[in-house]
mmCIF file as Biopython writes it, N, C-alpha, C and O atoms, coordinates in Angstrom:
data_model
#
loop_
_atom_site.group_PDB
_atom_site.id
_atom_site.type_symbol
_atom_site.label_atom_id
_atom_site.label_alt_id
_atom_site.label_comp_id
_atom_site.label_asym_id
_atom_site.label_entity_id
_atom_site.label_seq_id
_atom_site.pdbx_PDB_ins_code
_atom_site.Cartn_x
_atom_site.Cartn_y
_atom_site.Cartn_z
_atom_site.occupancy
_atom_site.B_iso_or_equiv
_atom_site.auth_seq_id
_atom_site.auth_asym_id
_atom_site.pdbx_PDB_model_num
ATOM 1   N N  . UNK A ? 1  ? 0.844  -1.176 0.000   1.0 0.0 1  A 1 
ATOM 2   C CA . UNK A ? 1  ? 0.000  0.000  0.000   1.0 0.0 1  A 1 
ATOM 3   C C  . UNK A ? 1  ? 0.893  1.243  0.000   1.0 0.0 1  A 1 
ATOM 4   O O  . UNK A ? 1  ? 1.973  1.253  0.589   1.0 0.0 1  A 1 
ATOM 5   N N  . UNK A ? 2  ? 0.415  2.277  -0.670  1.0 0.0 2  A 1 
ATOM 6   C CA . UNK A ? 2  ? 1.185  3.502  -0.807  1.0 0.0 2  A 1 
ATOM 7   C C  . UNK A ? 2  ? 1.036  4.355  0.456   1.0 0.0 2  A 1 
ATOM 8   O O  . UNK A ? 2  ? -0.061 4.525  0.987   1.0 0.0 2  A 1 
ATOM 9   N N  . UNK A ? 3  ? 2.154  4.875  0.911   1.0 0.0 3  A 1 
ATOM 10  C CA . UNK A ? 3  ? 2.154  5.775  2.065   1.0 0.0 3  A 1 
ATOM 11  C C  . UNK A ? 3  ? 1.459  7.078  1.671   1.0 0.0 3  A 1 
ATOM 12  O O  . UNK A ? 3  ? 1.544  7.498  0.517   1.0 0.0 3  A 1 
ATOM 13  N N  . UNK A ? 4  ? 0.776  7.715  2.614   1.0 0.0 4  A 1 
ATOM 14  C CA . UNK A ? 4  ? 0.034  8.938  2.301   1.0 0.0 4  A 1 
ATOM 15  C C  . UNK A ? 4  ? 0.961  10.083 1.906   1.0 0.0 4  A 1 
ATOM 16  O O  . UNK A ? 4  ? 0.596  10.897 1.057   1.0 0.0 4  A 1 
ATOM 17  N N  . UNK A ? 5  ? 2.140  10.164 2.496   1.0 0.0 5  A 1 
ATOM 18  C CA . UNK A ? 5  ? 3.099  11.206 2.118   1.0 0.0 5  A 1 
ATOM 19  C C  . UNK A ? 5  ? 3.602  10.985 0.697   1.0 0.0 5  A 1 
ATOM 20  O O  . UNK A ? 5  ? 3.804  11.941 -0.053  1.0 0.0 5  A 1 
ATOM 21  N N  . UNK A ? 6  ? 3.803  9.728  0.331   1.0 0.0 6  A 1 
ATOM 22  C CA . UNK A ? 6  ? 4.245  9.411  -1.021  1.0 0.0 6  A 1 
ATOM 23  C C  . UNK A ? 6  ? 3.156  9.741  -2.039  1.0 0.0 6  A 1 
ATOM 24  O O  . UNK A ? 6  ? 3.447  10.239 -3.127  1.0 0.0 6  A 1 
ATOM 25  N N  . UNK A ? 7  ? 1.922  9.466  -1.690  1.0 0.0 7  A 1 
ATOM 26  C CA . UNK A ? 7  ? 0.809  9.782  -2.567  1.0 0.0 7  A 1 
ATOM 27  C C  . UNK A ? 7  ? 0.659  11.287 -2.745  1.0 0.0 7  A 1 
ATOM 28  O O  . UNK A ? 7  ? 0.396  11.752 -3.854  1.0 0.0 7  A 1 
ATOM 29  N N  . UNK A ? 8  ? 0.819  12.039 -1.691  1.0 0.0 8  A 1 
ATOM 30  C CA . UNK A ? 8  ? 0.737  13.494 -1.772  1.0 0.0 8  A 1 
ATOM 31  C C  . UNK A ? 8  ? 1.860  14.046 -2.652  1.0 0.0 8  A 1 
ATOM 32  O O  . UNK A ? 8  ? 1.632  14.953 -3.453  1.0 0.0 8  A 1 
ATOM 33  N N  . UNK A ? 9  ? 3.050  13.511 -2.508  1.0 0.0 9  A 1 
ATOM 34  C CA . UNK A ? 9  ? 4.168  13.936 -3.339  1.0 0.0 9  A 1 
ATOM 35  C C  . UNK A ? 9  ? 3.902  13.621 -4.805  1.0 0.0 9  A 1 
ATOM 36  O O  . UNK A ? 9  ? 4.203  14.435 -5.678  1.0 0.0 9  A 1 
ATOM 37  N N  . UNK A ? 10 ? 3.354  12.474 -5.075  1.0 0.0 10 A 1 
ATOM 38  C CA . UNK A ? 10 ? 3.023  12.090 -6.439  1.0 0.0 10 A 1 
ATOM 39  C C  . UNK A ? 10 ? 1.971  13.013 -7.039  1.0 0.0 10 A 1 
ATOM 40  O O  . UNK A ? 10 ? 2.062  13.379 -8.211  1.0 0.0 10 A 1 
ATOM 41  N N  . UNK A ? 11 ? 0.983  13.389 -6.253  1.0 0.0 11 A 1 
ATOM 42  C CA . UNK A ? 11 ? -0.050 14.301 -6.737  1.0 0.0 11 A 1 
ATOM 43  C C  . UNK A ? 11 ? 0.520  15.691 -7.032  1.0 0.0 11 A 1 
ATOM 44  O O  . UNK A ? 11 ? 0.107  16.333 -7.998  1.0 0.0 11 A 1 
ATOM 45  N N  . UNK A ? 12 ? 1.446  16.152 -6.227  1.0 0.0 12 A 1 
ATOM 46  C CA . UNK A ? 12 ? 2.080  17.450 -6.476  1.0 0.0 12 A 1 
ATOM 47  C C  . UNK A ? 12 ? 2.888  17.408 -7.771  1.0 0.0 12 A 1 
ATOM 48  O O  . UNK A ? 12 ? 2.864  18.360 -8.551  1.0 0.0 12 A 1 
ATOM 49  N N  . UNK A ? 13 ? 3.597  16.315 -7.995  1.0 0.0 13 A 1 
ATOM 50  C CA . UNK A ? 13 ? 4.377  16.168 -9.223  1.0 0.0 13 A 1 
ATOM 51  C C  . UNK A ? 13 ? 3.453  16.136 -10.438 1.0 0.0 13 A 1 
ATOM 52  O O  . UNK A ? 13 ? 3.735  16.784 -11.446 1.0 0.0 13 A 1 
ATOM 53  N N  . UNK A ? 14 ? 2.368  15.399 -10.352 1.0 0.0 14 A 1 
ATOM 54  C CA . UNK A ? 14 ? 1.418  15.342 -11.472 1.0 0.0 14 A 1 
ATOM 55  C C  . UNK A ? 14 ? 0.828  16.725 -11.738 1.0 0.0 14 A 1 
ATOM 56  O O  . UNK A ? 14 ? 0.688  17.133 -12.891 1.0 0.0 14 A 1 
ATOM 57  N N  . UNK A ? 15 ? 0.489  17.431 -10.687 1.0 0.0 15 A 1 
ATOM 58  C CA . UNK A ? 15 ? -0.067 18.775 -10.856 1.0 0.0 15 A 1 
ATOM 59  C C  . UNK A ? 15 ? 0.938  19.698 -11.550 1.0 0.0 15 A 1 
ATOM 60  O O  . UNK A ? 15 ? 0.560  20.457 -12.442 1.0 0.0 15 A 1 
ATOM 61  N N  . UNK A ? 16 ? 2.202  19.642 -11.155 1.0 0.0 16 A 1 
ATOM 62  C CA . UNK A ? 16 ? 3.195  20.499 -11.779 1.0 0.0 16 A 1 
ATOM 63  C C  . UNK A ? 16 ? 3.373  20.153 -13.243 1.0 0.0 16 A 1 
ATOM 64  O O  . UNK A ? 16 ? 3.472  21.054 -14.076 1.0 0.0 16 A 1 
ATOM 65  N N  . UNK A ? 17 ? 3.416  18.878 -13.579 1.0 0.0 17 A 1 
ATOM 66  C CA . UNK A ? 17 ? 3.614  18.471 -14.964 1.0 0.0 17 A 1 
ATOM 67  C C  . UNK A ? 17 ? 2.434  18.922 -15.818 1.0 0.0 17 A 1 
ATOM 68  O O  . UNK A ? 17 ? 2.627  19.399 -16.936 1.0 0.0 17 A 1 
ATOM 69  N N  . UNK A ? 18 ? 1.221  18.778 -15.307 1.0 0.0 18 A 1 
ATOM 70  C CA . UNK A ? 18 ? 0.041  19.205 -16.067 1.0 0.0 18 A 1 
ATOM 71  C C  . UNK A ? 18 ? 0.051  20.718 -16.252 1.0 0.0 18 A 1 
ATOM 72  O O  . UNK A ? 18 ? -0.220 21.208 -17.348 1.0 0.0 18 A 1 
ATOM 73  N N  . UNK A ? 19 ? 0.359  21.456 -15.198 1.0 0.0 19 A 1 
ATOM 74  C CA . UNK A ? 19 ? 0.386  22.918 -15.315 1.0 0.0 19 A 1 
ATOM 75  C C  . UNK A ? 19 ? 1.502  23.383 -16.246 1.0 0.0 19 A 1 
ATOM 76  O O  . UNK A ? 19 ? 1.314  24.345 -16.991 1.0 0.0 19 A 1 
ATOM 77  N N  . UNK A ? 20 ? 2.643  22.731 -16.222 1.0 0.0 20 A 1 
ATOM 78  C CA . UNK A ? 20 ? 3.737  23.084 -17.129 1.0 0.0 20 A 1 
ATOM 79  C C  . UNK A ? 20 ? 3.349  22.803 -18.577 1.0 0.0 20 A 1 
ATOM 80  O O  . UNK A ? 20 ? 3.711  23.566 -19.473 1.0 0.0 20 A 1 
ATOM 81  N N  . UNK A ? 21 ? 2.622  21.722 -18.813 1.0 0.0 21 A 1 
ATOM 82  C CA . UNK A ? 21 ? 2.168  21.432 -20.174 1.0 0.0 21 A 1 
ATOM 83  C C  . UNK A ? 21 ? 1.170  22.482 -20.653 1.0 0.0 21 A 1 
ATOM 84  O O  . UNK A ? 21 ? 1.214  22.903 -21.809 1.0 0.0 21 A 1 
ATOM 85  N N  . UNK A ? 22 ? 0.284  22.900 -19.777 1.0 0.0 22 A 1 
ATOM 86  C CA . UNK A ? 22 ? -0.688 23.933 -20.145 1.0 0.0 22 A 1 
ATOM 87  C C  . UNK A ? 22 ? 0.027  25.253 -20.421 1.0 0.0 22 A 1 
ATOM 88  O O  . UNK A ? 22 ? -0.278 25.931 -21.403 1.0 0.0 22 A 1 
ATOM 89  N N  . UNK A ? 23 ? 0.969  25.618 -19.566 1.0 0.0 23 A 1 
ATOM 90  C CA . UNK A ? 23 ? 1.728  26.850 -19.775 1.0 0.0 23 A 1 
ATOM 91  C C  . UNK A ? 23 ? 2.499  26.777 -21.087 1.0 0.0 23 A 1 
ATOM 92  O O  . UNK A ? 23 ? 2.547  27.759 -21.828 1.0 0.0 23 A 1 
ATOM 93  N N  . UNK A ? 24 ? 3.101  25.630 -21.385 1.0 0.0 24 A 1 
ATOM 94  C CA . UNK A ? 24 ? 3.866  25.481 -22.622 1.0 0.0 24 A 1 
ATOM 95  C C  . UNK A ? 24 ? 2.971  25.623 -23.849 1.0 0.0 24 A 1 
ATOM 96  O O  . UNK A ? 24 ? 3.432  26.075 -24.896 1.0 0.0 24 A 1 
ATOM 97  N N  . UNK A ? 25 ? 1.712  25.249 -23.737 1.0 0.0 25 A 1 
ATOM 98  C CA . UNK A ? 25 ? 0.796  25.366 -24.871 1.0 0.0 25 A 1 
ATOM 99  C C  . UNK A ? 25 ? 0.213  26.767 -25.014 1.0 0.0 25 A 1 
ATOM 100 O O  . UNK A ? 25 ? -0.090 27.197 -26.127 1.0 0.0 25 A 1 
ATOM 101 N N  . UNK A ? 26 ? 0.051  27.483 -23.908 1.0 0.0 26 A 1 
ATOM 102 C CA . UNK A ? 26 ? -0.666 28.754 -23.950 1.0 0.0 26 A 1 
ATOM 103 C C  . UNK A ? 26 ? 0.221  29.981 -24.096 1.0 0.0 26 A 1 
ATOM 104 O O  . UNK A ? 26 ? -0.219 30.988 -24.649 1.0 0.0 26 A 1 
ATOM 105 N N  . UNK A ? 27 ? 1.442  29.926 -23.622 1.0 0.0 27 A 1 
ATOM 106 C CA . UNK A ? 27 ? 2.310  31.099 -23.678 1.0 0.0 27 A 1 
ATOM 107 C C  . UNK A ? 27 ? 3.384  30.871 -24.741 1.0 0.0 27 A 1 
ATOM 108 O O  . UNK A ? 27 ? 3.606  29.740 -25.173 1.0 0.0 27 A 1 
ATOM 109 N N  . UNK A ? 28 ? 4.050  31.952 -25.160 1.0 0.0 28 A 1 
ATOM 110 C CA . UNK A ? 28 ? 5.153  31.780 -26.124 1.0 0.0 28 A 1 
ATOM 111 C C  . UNK A ? 28 ? 6.244  30.867 -25.561 1.0 0.0 28 A 1 
ATOM 112 O O  . UNK A ? 28 ? 6.454  30.800 -24.350 1.0 0.0 28 A 1 
ATOM 113 N N  . UNK A ? 29 ? 6.914  30.185 -26.445 1.0 0.0 29 A 1 
ATOM 114 C CA . UNK A ? 29 ? 7.893  29.178 -26.036 1.0 0.0 29 A 1 
ATOM 115 C C  . UNK A ? 29 ? 9.039  29.784 -25.221 1.0 0.0 29 A 1 
ATOM 116 O O  . UNK A ? 29 ? 9.528  29.152 -24.285 1.0 0.0 29 A 1 
ATOM 117 N N  . UNK A ? 30 ? 9.469  30.992 -25.563 1.0 0.0 30 A 1 
ATOM 118 C CA . UNK A ? 30 ? 10.583 31.581 -24.819 1.0 0.0 30 A 1 
ATOM 119 C C  . UNK A ? 30 ? 10.206 31.888 -23.372 1.0 0.0 30 A 1 
ATOM 120 O O  . UNK A ? 30 ? 11.083 31.947 -22.509 1.0 0.0 30 A 1 
ATOM 121 N N  . UNK A ? 31 ? 8.935  32.082 -23.095 1.0 0.0 31 A 1 
ATOM 122 C CA . UNK A ? 31 ? 8.502  32.296 -21.711 1.0 0.0 31 A 1 
ATOM 123 C C  . UNK A ? 31 ? 8.318  30.973 -20.972 1.0 0.0 31 A 1 
ATOM 124 O O  . UNK A ? 31 ? 8.414  30.935 -19.746 1.0 0.0 31 A 1 
ATOM 125 N N  . UNK A ? 32 ? 8.057  29.898 -21.697 1.0 0.0 32 A 1 
ATOM 126 C CA . UNK A ? 32 ? 7.803  28.598 -21.078 1.0 0.0 32 A 1 
ATOM 127 C C  . UNK A ? 32 ? 9.068  27.765 -20.898 1.0 0.0 32 A 1 
ATOM 128 O O  . UNK A ? 32 ? 9.037  26.742 -20.213 1.0 0.0 32 A 1 
ATOM 129 N N  . UNK A ? 33 ? 10.160 28.176 -21.489 1.0 0.0 33 A 1 
ATOM 130 C CA . UNK A ? 33 ? 11.388 27.373 -21.439 1.0 0.0 33 A 1 
ATOM 131 C C  . UNK A ? 33 ? 11.880 27.106 -20.018 1.0 0.0 33 A 1 
ATOM 132 O O  . UNK A ? 33 ? 12.373 26.005 -19.773 1.0 0.0 33 A 1 
ATOM 133 N N  . UNK A ? 34 ? 11.780 28.044 -19.054 1.0 0.0 34 A 1 
ATOM 134 C CA . UNK A ? 34 ? 12.254 27.709 -17.703 1.0 0.0 34 A 1 
ATOM 135 C C  . UNK A ? 34 ? 11.491 26.561 -17.035 1.0 0.0 34 A 1 
ATOM 136 O O  . UNK A ? 34 ? 12.038 25.898 -16.154 1.0 0.0 34 A 1 
ATOM 137 N N  . UNK A ? 35 ? 10.244 26.314 -17.435 1.0 0.0 35 A 1 
ATOM 138 C CA . UNK A ? 35 ? 9.453  25.242 -16.830 1.0 0.0 35 A 1 
ATOM 139 C C  . UNK A ? 35 ? 9.750  23.873 -17.441 1.0 0.0 35 A 1 
ATOM 140 O O  . UNK A ? 35 ? 9.545  22.847 -16.792 1.0 0.0 35 A 1 
ATOM 141 N N  . UNK A ? 36 ? 10.222 23.851 -18.664 1.0 0.0 36 A 1 
ATOM 142 C CA . UNK A ? 36 ? 10.332 22.581 -19.383 1.0 0.0 36 A 1 
ATOM 143 C C  . UNK A ? 36 ? 11.367 21.609 -18.817 1.0 0.0 36 A 1 
ATOM 144 O O  . UNK A ? 36 ? 11.061 20.419 -18.740 1.0 0.0 36 A 1 
ATOM 145 N N  . UNK A ? 37 ? 12.573 22.031 -18.413 1.0 0.0 37 A 1 
ATOM 146 C CA . UNK A ? 37 ? 13.505 21.043 -17.850 1.0 0.0 37 A 1 
ATOM 147 C C  . UNK A ? 37 ? 12.993 20.383 -16.575 1.0 0.0 37 A 1 
ATOM 148 O O  . UNK A ? 37 ? 13.152 19.178 -16.381 1.0 0.0 37 A 1 
ATOM 149 N N  . UNK A ? 38 ? 12.378 21.184 -15.707 1.0 0.0 38 A 1 
ATOM 150 C CA . UNK A ? 38 ? 11.843 20.612 -14.475 1.0 0.0 38 A 1 
ATOM 151 C C  . UNK A ? 38 ? 10.661 19.695 -14.771 1.0 0.0 38 A 1 
ATOM 152 O O  . UNK A ? 38 ? 10.511 18.648 -14.140 1.0 0.0 38 A 1 
ATOM 153 N N  . UNK A ? 39 ? 9.824  20.086 -15.728 1.0 0.0 39 A 1 
ATOM 154 C CA . UNK A ? 39 ? 8.705  19.227 -16.112 1.0 0.0 39 A 1 
ATOM 155 C C  . UNK A ? 39 ? 9.216  17.909 -16.691 1.0 0.0 39 A 1 
ATOM 156 O O  . UNK A ? 39 ? 8.654  16.850 -16.412 1.0 0.0 39 A 1 
ATOM 157 N N  . UNK A ? 40 ? 10.270 17.967 -17.488 1.0 0.0 40 A 1 
ATOM 158 C CA . UNK A ? 40 ? 10.852 16.746 -18.047 1.0 0.0 40 A 1 
ATOM 159 C C  . UNK A ? 40 ? 11.429 15.860 -16.950 1.0 0.0 40 A 1 
ATOM 160 O O  . UNK A ? 40 ? 11.273 14.640 -16.986 1.0 0.0 40 A 1 
ATOM 161 N N  . UNK A ? 41 ? 12.089 16.468 -15.984 1.0 0.0 41 A 1 
ATOM 162 C CA . UNK A ? 41 ? 12.629 15.691 -14.861 1.0 0.0 41 A 1 
ATOM 163 C C  . UNK A ? 41 ? 11.498 15.036 -14.072 1.0 0.0 41 A 1 
ATOM 164 O O  . UNK A ? 41 ? 11.610 13.875 -13.677 1.0 0.0 41 A 1 
ATOM 165 N N  . UNK A ? 42 ? 10.415 15.769 -13.842 1.0 0.0 42 A 1 
ATOM 166 C CA . UNK A ? 42 ? 9.282  15.200 -13.119 1.0 0.0 42 A 1 
ATOM 167 C C  . UNK A ? 42 ? 8.602  14.095 -13.923 1.0 0.0 42 A 1 
ATOM 168 O O  . UNK A ? 42 ? 8.105  13.128 -13.345 1.0 0.0 42 A 1 
ATOM 169 N N  . UNK A ? 43 ? 8.574  14.227 -15.250 1.0 0.0 43 A 1 
ATOM 170 C CA . UNK A ? 43 ? 8.015  13.149 -16.065 1.0 0.0 43 A 1 
ATOM 171 C C  . UNK A ? 43 ? 8.835  11.871 -15.927 1.0 0.0 43 A 1 
ATOM 172 O O  . UNK A ? 43 ? 8.279  10.773 -15.879 1.0 0.0 43 A 1 
ATOM 173 N N  . UNK A ? 44 ? 10.142 12.014 -15.865 1.0 0.0 44 A 1 
ATOM 174 C CA . UNK A ? 44 ? 11.007 10.845 -15.662 1.0 0.0 44 A 1 
ATOM 175 C C  . UNK A ? 44 ? 10.733 10.223 -14.294 1.0 0.0 44 A 1 
ATOM 176 O O  . UNK A ? 44 ? 10.669 9.000  -14.166 1.0 0.0 44 A 1 
ATOM 177 N N  . UNK A ? 45 ? 10.572 11.064 -13.275 1.0 0.0 45 A 1 
ATOM 178 C CA . UNK A ? 45 ? 10.264 10.550 -11.934 1.0 0.0 45 A 1 
ATOM 179 C C  . UNK A ? 45 ? 8.922  9.825  -11.928 1.0 0.0 45 A 1 
ATOM 180 O O  . UNK A ? 45 ? 8.790  8.764  -11.318 1.0 0.0 45 A 1 
ATOM 181 N N  . UNK A ? 46 ? 7.929  10.393 -12.603 1.0 0.0 46 A 1 
ATOM 182 C CA . UNK A ? 46 ? 6.633  9.714  -12.682 1.0 0.0 46 A 1 
ATOM 183 C C  . UNK A ? 46 ? 6.742  8.372  -13.388 1.0 0.0 46 A 1 
ATOM 184 O O  . UNK A ? 46 ? 6.138  7.387  -12.964 1.0 0.0 46 A 1 
ATOM 185 N N  . UNK A ? 47 ? 7.512  8.339  -14.464 1.0 0.0 47 A 1 
ATOM 186 C CA . UNK A ? 47 ? 7.695  7.073  -15.187 1.0 0.0 47 A 1 
ATOM 187 C C  . UNK A ? 47 ? 8.395  6.036  -14.305 1.0 0.0 47 A 1 
ATOM 188 O O  . UNK A ? 47 ? 7.995  4.872  -14.272 1.0 0.0 47 A 1 
ATOM 189 N N  . UNK A ? 48 ? 9.428  6.460  -13.598 1.0 0.0 48 A 1 
ATOM 190 C CA . UNK A ? 48 ? 10.156 5.524  -12.751 1.0 0.0 48 A 1 
ATOM 191 C C  . UNK A ? 48 ? 9.326  5.074  -11.557 1.0 0.0 48 A 1 
ATOM 192 O O  . UNK A ? 48 ? 9.504  3.957  -11.071 1.0 0.0 48 A 1 
ATOM 193 N N  . UNK A ? 49 ? 8.424  5.923  -11.077 1.0 0.0 49 A 1 
ATOM 194 C CA . UNK A ? 49 ? 7.596  5.510  -9.947  1.0 0.0 49 A 1 
ATOM 195 C C  . UNK A ? 49 ? 6.532  4.514  -10.380 1.0 0.0 49 A 1 
ATOM 196 O O  . UNK A ? 49 ? 6.047  3.734  -9.561  1.0 0.0 49 A 1 
ATOM 197 N N  . UNK A ? 50 ? 6.163  4.530  -11.655 1.0 0.0 50 A 1 
ATOM 198 C CA . UNK A ? 50 ? 5.164  3.581  -12.152 1.0 0.0 50 A 1 
ATOM 199 C C  . UNK A ? 50 ? 5.756  2.206  -12.414 1.0 0.0 50 A 1 
ATOM 200 O O  . UNK A ? 50 ? 5.031  1.211  -12.419 1.0 0.0 50 A 1 
ATOM 201 N N  . UNK A ? 51 ? 7.070  2.139  -12.633 1.0 0.0 51 A 1 
ATOM 202 C CA . UNK A ? 51 ? 7.688  0.846  -12.948 1.0 0.0 51 A 1 
ATOM 203 C C  . UNK A ? 51 ? 8.281  0.205  -11.721 1.0 0.0 51 A 1 
ATOM 204 O O  . UNK A ? 51 ? 8.841  -0.888 -11.805 1.0 0.0 51 A 1 
#
């Protein structure tokens, strides 16, 4: 069973990745570039947590 702190951390990561994707789609790319490396790192963490 998943620990509640781990679940909360996972939800925060998912929220950030979704918000970064929305920002990347809605604003010009040069304004969204600071969010993309962190979003990519969080996507890797999400993938590794699923496996």
